C-alpha positions in Angstrom: 21.7 -124.6 46.7 24.0 -123.8 43.8 23.0 -123.7 40.2 25.2 -126.7 39.3 23.2 -128.9 41.7 19.8 -127.9 40.5 17.6 -130.3 38.5 17.6 -127.8 35.7 16.4 -130.1 32.9 13.4 -131.0 35.1 12.6 -127.4 35.7 13.1 -126.5 32.1 10.6 -129.2 31.1 8.1 -127.7 33.7 8.7 -124.2 32.4 8.1 -125.3 28.8 4.9 -127.0 29.9 3.7 -123.8 31.7 4.7 -121.6 28.8 2.7 -123.8 26.3 -0.4 -123.7 28.5 -0.1 -119.9 28.9 0.3 -119.6 25.1 -3.0 -121.4 24.6 -4.6 -118.9 26.9 -3.2 -116.2 24.6 -4.4 -117.9 21.5 -7.9 -118.3 22.9 -8.1 -114.5 23.6 -6.4 -113.6 20.4 -9.1 -115.3 18.3 -11.9 -113.8 20.4 -10.9 -110.1 20.6 -14.2 -109.2 22.3 -12.9 -110.9 25.4 -9.5 -109.1 25.6 -10.8 -106.4 28.1 -8.0 -103.9 27.1 -7.1 -101.5 30.0 -4.5 -98.8 30.5 -1.8 -99.1 33.2 -0.5 -95.7 31.9 -1.2 -93.3 29.1 -0.1 -95.8 26.5 0.8 -98.9 28.6 -1.8 -101.6 28.1 -2.9 -104.6 30.0 -5.4 -107.2 28.9 -7.4 -110.0 30.4 -4.9 -112.4 28.8 -2.0 -110.8 30.6 -3.8 -111.2 33.9 -5.0 -114.8 33.3 -1.6 -116.0 32.0 0.2 -114.5 35.0 -2.3 -116.0 37.5 -1.9 -119.4 35.8 1.9 -119.2 35.9 2.0 -118.2 39.6 -0.4 -120.9 40.5 1.9 -123.5 38.8 5.0 -122.2 40.6 3.2 -122.2 43.9 2.0 -125.8 43.3 5.2 -127.3 41.8 8.0 -125.1 43.3 6.5 -123.7 46.6 10.0 -122.9 47.9 10.9 -120.7 44.9 10.3 -116.9 44.7 9.0 -115.1 41.7 8.8 -111.7 40.0 6.1 -111.1 37.4 5.2 -108.1 35.3 1.6 -107.6 36.5 2.6 -107.3 40.2 3.0 -110.8 41.7 6.1 -110.9 44.0 7.5 -113.5 46.4 10.9 -113.7 48.1 12.4 -116.9 49.5 15.5 -117.6 51.5 17.0 -119.9 48.9 17.6 -117.2 46.3 15.8 -119.1 43.5 13.2 -117.0 41.7 11.2 -117.2 38.5 11.0 -114.0 36.4 7.9 -114.0 34.3 6.5 -111.9 31.5 3.1 -113.5 31.0 2.5 -111.7 27.6 5.5 -109.8 26.1 4.1 -107.7 23.3 0.8 -106.7 24.8 0.3 -103.7 22.5 0.7 -106.0 19.5 -1.6 -108.6 21.0 -4.3 -105.9 21.8 -4.3 -104.7 18.2 -4.3 -108.1 16.6 -0.7 -108.1 15.5 0.5 -111.7 16.0 3.9 -111.0 17.5 4.0 -111.7 21.2 5.1 -114.4 23.6 5.4 -115.9 27.0 8.8 -115.4 28.7 9.9 -117.4 31.8 13.4 -117.5 33.4 14.7 -119.1 36.6 17.4 -117.2 38.4 19.8 -118.5 41.0 20.6 -115.3 42.9 21.1 -112.7 40.1 22.1 -115.3 37.4 19.6 -116.8 34.9 20.1 -120.5 34.8 17.3 -121.4 32.5 15.0 -119.6 30.1 11.9 -120.3 27.9 10.3 -118.0 25.4 7.3 -119.4 23.6 5.6 -117.8 20.6 2.2 -119.4 20.4 1.3 -118.0 17.0 4.3 -119.6 15.3 4.6 -122.6 17.6 8.2 -121.7 18.4 9.7 -122.6 21.7 13.2 -121.1 22.5 15.0 -122.7 25.4 18.3 -122.6 27.2 20.0 -124.0 30.2 23.1 -122.4 31.6 26.2 -124.0 30.0 24.2 -126.4 27.8 23.4 -124.3 24.7 20.2 -122.9 23.2 17.5 -124.5 21.2 14.5 -123.7 19.0 11.9 -126.5 19.1 14.6 -128.8 20.4 17.2 -128.0 17.6 20.4 -126.2 18.5 20.6 -122.6 17.4 23.5 -120.2 16.9 24.0 -116.5 16.2 25.2 -115.2 12.8 28.8 -114.6 11.9 28.2 -111.1 10.4 31.0 -108.8 11.4 30.2 -105.7 9.3 27.7 -103.2 10.8 26.8 -102.0 7.3 25.6 -105.5 6.3 23.7 -106.2 9.5 20.0 -106.5 10.1 19.3 -105.0 13.5 16.2 -104.8 15.8 15.2 -102.5 18.6 12.2 -101.4 20.7 11.0 -98.3 22.3 9.7 -97.9 25.9 6.1 -96.8 26.3 7.3 -93.3 27.1 9.8 -93.1 24.4 9.0 -89.5 23.5 10.3 -88.4 26.9 13.8 -89.4 25.9 15.0 -88.1 22.5 17.9 -90.6 22.6 15.5 -93.3 21.5 15.0 -91.7 18.1 18.6 -90.5 17.7 19.8 -94.0 18.1 17.2 -95.4 15.8 18.2 -92.9 13.1 21.9 -93.6 13.7 21.7 -97.4 13.3 19.2 -97.1 10.5 21.8 -95.2 8.5 24.8 -97.4 9.5 23.2 -100.9 9.1 21.4 -102.7 6.3 18.1 -101.9 8.1 16.4 -101.9 11.5 13.2 -103.6 12.5 10.9 -102.9 15.5 8.5 -105.7 16.4 7.4 -104.8 19.9 8.7 -107.8 21.9 12.1 -107.6 23.5 12.0 -111.3 24.5 11.5 -112.4 20.8 14.0 -109.8 19.6 16.7 -111.5 21.8 15.7 -114.9 20.6 15.8 -113.8 17.0 19.3 -112.6 17.4 20.1 -116.0 19.1 18.8 -118.0 16.1 20.3 -115.7 13.4 17.3 -113.8 12.2 18.8 -110.6 13.4 22.5 -109.7 14.0 22.1 -107.2 16.9 19.6 -105.6 19.3 19.6 -102.6 21.5 16.9 -101.1 23.7 16.4 -98.6 26.6 13.9 -98.7 29.4 13.5 -102.5 29.8 12.5 -104.5 32.9 14.0 -107.7 34.4 11.1 -109.9 33.1 11.7 -108.6 29.6 15.2 -109.8 29.3 16.0 -112.5 31.8 15.1 -115.5 29.6 16.0 -114.0 26.2 19.4 -112.8 27.3 20.4 -116.3 28.5 19.1 -117.9 25.3 21.2 -115.4 23.3 24.4 -116.1 25.3 23.9 -119.8 25.1 23.6 -119.5 21.3 27.1 -117.8 21.2 26.0 -114.2 21.4 26.8 -111.5 23.9 24.5 -109.4 26.1 25.7 -106.4 28.2 24.8 -103.0 29.3 25.5 -100.2 26.8 28.9 -99.5 28.3 29.9 -103.2 28.1 29.3 -103.8 31.7 28.0 -107.2 32.9 24.2 -107.4 32.2 22.2 -107.4 35.4 18.5 -108.4 35.1 17.6 -105.1 36.5 19.6 -103.1 34.0 17.5 -100.6 32.1 19.4 -100.9 28.8 20.7 -103.8 26.8 23.1 -104.3 23.9 22.8 -107.9 22.5 24.7 -109.1 19.5 26.3 -112.0 17.7 29.5 -110.8 19.6 31.2 -109.8 16.4 29.1 -106.6 16.2 29.3 -105.7 19.8 32.2 -103.3 19.5 30.9 -101.5 16.4 27.4 -101.1 17.9 28.9 -100.0 21.2 30.9 -97.3 19.4 27.7 -95.9 17.9 26.0 -95.9 21.3 28.9 -94.0 22.8 29.1 -91.5 19.9 25.4 -90.6 20.5 25.8 -90.3 24.3 24.0 -93.5 25.3 26.7 -94.0 28.0 
């Protein structure tokens, strides 16, 4: 089945419903920190009871409502199906923030047809903000159309980035942060790649770059950004694949200037 024949608006509505329900799970845990059950997947890579409950809930909804669809989720749930339709899920993007009581985190859900995202939902339960997009139909925040900025000068831009958990193992992370900090108006680092992409999409930031990401981090946000008029690629300008480990996402006007800095510092 091709993307053009999919009932995308129906599935978008379902994904929004699922995201809002998962967001309520997050809010419940956030306001009762004694229940978070914070554990370590790695030396500094956290997982909480909320991550696990949200993922279990989302997988249960997919199995119940779209049993012929596959899925890929951060905490390990996987299912392949012959049709090539699969949901990519980050049940709680920004776990470190969540675990420490910093209210910047979200639910990220995307539906892919083969390797191409065809719809995306990113829900921030603390601000009640729902970012959505359907391929070829624009991007929205709480139902209102959004668009990227028209800033074309790197020196006047507000950028955002993130570091992988093992950022110290690759000195390039800090070199790029320093480079962009000195060549832009400023750089923020909020700890949620999905929200970073959505914030570029709605004009709160002008550009975003990051290394060491996973498919569930970017599948929904990258589509939302592109449907808002932005551009998302690999560092070298190559087409963004959901399994790409790096991403450059901008309002399009800043893509070439940011790419030049990445090249200058050996990022590609």
